[in-house]
Structure formats: structure tokens, C-alpha cells
C-alpha positions in Angstrom: 177.7 145.1 -88.8 180.8 147.3 -88.1 180.7 146.1 -84.4 180.8 142.5 -85.5 183.7 143.1 -87.9 185.6 145.0 -85.3 185.1 142.2 -82.8 186.3 139.6 -85.3 189.4 141.7 -86.1 190.2 142.1 -82.4 189.9 138.3 -81.8 192.1 137.6 -84.8 194.8 139.9 -83.5 194.6 138.4 -80.0 194.9 134.8 -81.4 197.8 135.8 -83.6 199.6 137.3 -80.7 199.1 134.2 -78.6 196.2 135.2 -76.5 193.7 132.4 -76.4 195.6 129.8 -78.3 198.8 130.2 -76.2 201.3 129.7 -79.0 200.7 132.6 -81.5 200.8 130.3 -84.5 198.5 130.2 -87.5 194.9 129.4 -87.1 195.0 126.4 -89.4 197.8 124.3 -90.8 199.4 125.0 -94.2 198.0 121.9 -95.8 194.5 122.5 -94.6 194.6 126.1 -95.9 195.7 124.8 -99.3 193.0 122.2 -99.4 190.4 124.8 -98.4 191.6 127.2 -101.1 191.5 124.5 -103.8 188.1 123.2 -102.6 186.5 126.6 -102.7 187.9 127.3 -106.1 186.4 124.0 -107.3 183.0 124.9 -105.8 183.1 128.3 -107.5 184.0 126.7 -110.8 181.1 124.2 -110.5 178.7 127.0 -109.6 179.8 128.9 -112.7 179.6 125.9 -115.0 176.0 125.3 -113.9 174.7 128.4 -115.5 177.0 128.3 -118.5 176.1 124.7 -119.2 172.4 125.5 -119.3 173.0 128.5 -121.6 175.1 126.5 -123.9 172.6 123.7 -124.2 169.9 126.2 -125.0 172.1 127.9 -127.6 173.0 124.5 -129.2 169.3 123.6 -129.3 168.6 126.8 -131.3 171.7 126.2 -133.5 173.1 129.7 -132.7 176.6 128.4 -131.7 178.9 125.6 -132.8 179.5 122.7 -130.4 183.2 123.6 -130.2 182.4 127.0 -128.8 179.9 125.5 -126.4 182.6 123.1 -125.0 185.1 126.0 -124.7 182.6 128.1 -122.8 181.7 125.2 -120.5 185.4 124.3 -119.7 186.5 128.0 -119.2 185.6 128.2 -115.5 187.8 125.2 -114.8 190.9 127.4 -115.3 190.1 128.8 -111.8 190.9 125.4 -110.3 194.0 125.0 -112.5 195.2 128.4 -111.2 194.6 127.3 -107.6 196.6 124.1 -108.2 199.4 126.2 -109.8 199.5 128.5 -106.8 199.7 125.4 -104.5 202.8 124.1 -106.2 204.6 127.4 -106.8 
């Protein structure tokens, strides 16, 4: 594992210095990096909402929480995507 990480680090340094790419610029464009960051944040929020939604439905079926709290808990992971969008525009 350490050999693989060392190899990746050496390749990244060589590309950044202009070795294989020839220009020494970033690996991906700025817009593509922003889209990748926001997309991964949205995937992470969706993954979190999957488990939270199932738990909230179970708790609502047993009448142990109010619907307002259930909605709040379900929407809470979406703040991750909102923070990613704020970071994009700041």
C-alpha cells in the first residue's frame, strides 16, 4: 500500500512540474473541479439521507417523533451541498 501511495505522489509531483503533461498546469480545469466537488457532496448527502429517511419513517410509524422533527432530520444532510455551493461562489 505504501509503495502505491509513494508512486502516486511521485507521479503527481512529476505532472505538476511539467514532466509528462509538458505544461505544468493543473490536472483538471477549475470548472471541472468545482463540478466534481459539488457532485460528490450531493452523492454524500443522498447516501446519508437514505439511512436517515428509513429511520424517520420507522420512528413516525411508531409515533415516537413528530413529523416536523422527521423532516428536519431528513433535510439536515442537504446542508453539505449548500456549503459546497457557498464555497463555489465565495
